[in-house]
N, C-alpha and C positions, 0 to 999 in steps of 0.2 A: 419732507413736505407734510408728512402728518404732525410733525409738532407745531409747524406755523398753521396749519389749520387748526390745531387743540387750544392754540394761544389766539388766533382771531375768535373762535366761538366762545373762549374765557374771556375776553375783552366784550365782548357782544352782549354777553350775559351780564357782565359787572355792569356796562352801562343800561340794560334793561331795568336793572336792579335800583341803580341811580337815580331813573325816572319815575319808576315806580314809588320810591321813597318819596320823591317829591312831591307826585300827586298825593299821596295819602298825607301829606302836612298841609299842602294846600287845599284849602277847602271853597267850593263857591260861595261867594257872599257878596257884600258890597262896603262902600263906605260912604258917609253921607258929608260931604263938601260944605264948608265956611259958609257958603251961598245957599245952601239946603239942598241942592242935587244930590240925586242918589246915585252913584256909579256901581255898575255891577260887574263882577270879576274873580278873580281866584285869591284867596285870604287867609293869612295866617298869624296868630297872635303870641305862638308858644311852640316850642321845641317838641319833636316827639318824646312819647314815653319810651322808657321808663325813667329817664332822668329829667323829667320836665323842667322850664324856664320860661318865665315870663319874658317876652320881649318889651323893651321899654317904646318901641316902637314897631307897629304893625307893619307885617309884608304885605303888599296887594300888586296884582298882576291885572290889568283892563284885560276885559274881553279880546281874546284875538292879537294880544301883544304879548312878547316874552320878556318885556324889561320889569323888574319889579322895583318899586316905589315904597318908600316907608315913610310912613305917618305917626309923628307923635300927637299925644292928647291937644296940642296947641295947633294941629294942623287941620284937623277934620272935627265934626259935629258928634261923629261915632262913627260905628261899624257894627256889622252883624255875618253872622254863618251858623249854619247847621240851627236855625232856629232860637238862637239866641241873640241879642240886643244888646251894647255898649252904649253907653255916651259920654261923653268929655265933659267932666265939670270940675270947677273947681274944689281944692278937699285937702285941708290942714287937719292935723291931728296935734293937739295940746295936752299937756300932762302936768299937772300941779300936785304934788303930795298924794299920788298914787290916785287921783281922779282924772279921767281922760274927757276930754273933750271934743266935739269935731265939727269943723266948721265948714262953710260952703261959701265963703266971702270973695269977692272978686279978687281980693290982692293974693288970694291962696294961689298955690299952683296947680295945674289941672292934672287930671290922672283919667283914667277909663273905670268905669263902674258898671258893671251887669245890671241892666232892667228886670227883676224877675215878674213884678207887676206894678202898675201905675193907675192912677185916677188923677183927676183934676187936681184933688187937694191932697195927695199922699202918694208915695212911690217909695217901692220895695226894692231896694239897691243890694248889690253885694259887690265886696273889693276882694278878688283874687291874691294869693300870694301862694309863696313856696315855701315849706317846711324846710330849714337849712341843714338838718341831720339825716332827713329820708328823701328830698324832692318829692314829696307828695304835696299837692296839689289840693288847696284848700280855699274856704273862703270866709269873710266878715259880712253878716247881715248888718243892713242900716235901715230907717226908716227915715224919710225925707218929706217934710211939705215944701213943696215948690216955691219959691220965692224966699225961704226962710235962710237965714245965714247960719243955721244950724241943721244938722243930721242927729241921729242918737243910733247908736250901735244897740241892739236889741238884744244880743245873748252875749254872756262870756264863757265861752267854751263849755264844759260840762256841767259849771252852776248853774246854767238856764237862764232864763230872762233876768236884765239888769231891770229890775222893777224901780230903784229908785230912780234911776236917768230916766226911766220910760214914763213915770208918774211926773216927774218934771218936765218933761216934753210935751206929755199929754195934760197939763196940768188944768187946761181949759175944758176937759173931758171928763168928767168925774166917774162916767159909765167904764172909762178903760182903768182908773186908778182901783176903782172898786173891784173888777175884775183880776186884776194882779194882785191885789193880796185876797182875794177870797180863796179859803180853805175848800171850796165845794167848786172852784174854777175847772172846767174840762178842758181848756184851751192848753194845749201842749208841743205847739208847735208855731214856728213864726209865719207860715200863711197862715193858721188859723188865727192868730193874734192880728195879722193884717187884716182880714175880712172882717175882724169883729171892729177894729178901729173904722175903716171905713165905713161901717152900717151905722155905728154909735156917734161919729164925731165929725162927719161931714154931711154938708145939706143935701 
């Protein structure tokens, strides 16, 4: 009798742990459908720590319903949770002779990119990825002029700003080019550079 009670309590405990783990991985969030409607519910786009992996399709549960739906970048316009917003957009990386370029043309496959900041003329985006050797979640920052066929990668790891690529992308804005190569520049971070670009390169 005691053994049965012990097994029952053990199963109950494990079941509660499973439910709690599920609640920790799903977060209150939303998706934006292709017609522009925003649907609230529970969402997750990655596996829990410590061994993180990003899902190709975000998992989503509508409010009050237990069924889990999976959405690829082709299925929705975007999603968000915990104050973060992601959009689905065409994205293609091209490399030639150790030169990398990034495109947003309509023929490119779509992917989810995090929107960090945005204005009408310039967006600051991040592409998430996971390091193969340690499952550490990291990101690559990009600037994108809405309507343009190109994005520009802002930094190159510990090497800092990709000055040549940024100068080419903002060739119509000499203030940015001058600031990038100035020995007295006080801009140290991507958000600071974004604010400088918005202040000096947009109407």
